[in-house]
C-alpha positions in Angstrom: 0.3 -0.1 0.0 1.3 3.4 -0.7 1.2 5.7 2.4 2.7 9.2 3.3 5.9 8.7 5.8 7.7 12.2 7.1 6.5 14.2 4.4 7.6 11.0 1.4 5.7 8.8 -0.5 6.5 5.1 0.5 5.7 1.9 -0.6 4.9 -0.5 2.5 3.2 -3.9 3.3 3.4 -3.1 7.1 -0.6 -3.5 8.8 0.5 -2.0 12.2 2.0 1.0 13.0 4.5 -0.8 15.4 5.4 -3.0 12.4 6.0 0.0 10.3 8.1 1.1 12.6 10.1 -1.9 12.9 10.3 -1.9 9.5 11.8 1.6 8.5 14.6 0.2 11.3 13.5 2.8 13.7 14.2 2.4 17.5 10.7 2.6 19.1 12.0 4.0 22.1 12.7 7.2 20.6 10.0 8.3 18.8 6.6 10.4 18.9 4.6 8.9 16.3 1.3 10.8 14.5 -0.7 9.5 12.0 -3.4 11.4 10.3 -2.2 14.1 12.7 -3.3 12.6 15.8 -0.4 11.2 18.2 -0.9 7.8 19.2 0.9 6.9 22.3 3.4 3.7 21.8 1.6 1.3 24.0 -1.2 1.7 21.1 1.2 1.2 18.0 0.7 -2.7 17.7 -3.3 -1.8 17.5 -3.4 1.1 15.0 -3.8 -0.2 11.7 -2.2 1.4 8.7 -4.3 2.5 5.5 -3.7 3.3 2.2 -3.0 6.8 1.8 -2.4 7.7 5.8 -0.3 10.5 6.8 2.9 9.1 9.3 5.3 11.1 10.9 7.7 9.9 13.5 9.6 12.1 15.0 13.0 11.4 16.7 14.4 12.5 19.9 18.0 14.1 19.6 19.7 15.2 22.5 22.3 18.4 22.4 23.8 20.4 24.1 
């Protein structure tokens, strides 16, 4: 299916938000996820289905000093 991930078009076979995060090689522990402009609590990622045309933003924490 085709989705938009961080502003880029992407073809993915992931059925859930958690599967997408893992498919893309991200560390789930350092991310915030937004699906169609709604922030999703990490404990629910495995329950959130990804659908054709979804807009997904995966934002990572960056430390600095």
